[in-house]
C-alpha positions in Angstrom: 3.9 7.5 -0.3 3.2 3.8 -0.3 -0.5 4.4 0.4 -0.7 6.9 -2.5 1.1 4.6 -4.9 -1.1 1.7 -4.0 -4.3 3.7 -4.3 -3.1 5.1 -7.7 -2.3 1.7 -9.0 -5.6 0.4 -7.8 -7.5 3.2 -9.5 -5.7 2.6 -12.8 -6.5 -1.1 -12.5 -10.1 -0.3 -11.8 -10.4 1.8 -14.9 -8.6 -0.8 -17.1 -10.7 -3.7 -15.8 -13.9 -1.7 -16.1 -13.0 -0.8 -19.7 -12.5 -4.5 -20.6 -15.9 -5.5 -19.3 -15.4 -6.5 -15.7 -18.2 -5.3 -13.4 -17.3 -2.0 -11.8 -18.0 -3.2 -8.3 -15.6 -6.1 -8.7 -12.9 -3.8 -10.1 -13.5 -1.4 -7.2 -13.1 -4.1 -4.7 -9.6 -4.8 -6.2 -8.8 -1.1 -5.8 -9.8 -1.3 -2.1 -7.6 -4.4 -1.8 -4.6 -2.5 -3.2 -5.3 0.4 -0.9 -5.6 -1.8 2.1 -2.4 -3.6 1.2 -0.7 -0.2 1.1 -2.0 0.8 4.5 -0.9 -2.6 5.9 2.6 -2.2 4.5 2.8 1.4 5.8 1.8 0.3 9.3 4.0 -2.8 9.5 7.2 -1.4 7.9 8.5 0.4 10.9 8.3 -2.7 13.0 10.4 -4.9 10.8 14.0 -5.7 11.8 16.4 -3.1 10.5 13.7 -0.3 10.3 13.4 0.4 14.0 14.2 4.0 15.0 14.0 3.6 18.8 17.4 2.0 19.2 20.0 3.8 21.3 22.9 5.4 19.4 26.3 3.8 19.8 28.4 5.2 22.7 30.5 8.2 21.8 28.3 9.1 18.8 
């Protein structure tokens, strides 16, 4: 979901920037930056403390 939202935000930003006169390639590069940021967050998020799923359950659970 994070990747989808980042890409969607980037595409909206691309259209808005292109409409106000920014060169389309520059606006597209910002879109790719947003998408790359979403992918990085998606990959890194499971490894942050508190998000690990490989921990053993407590005894008696």
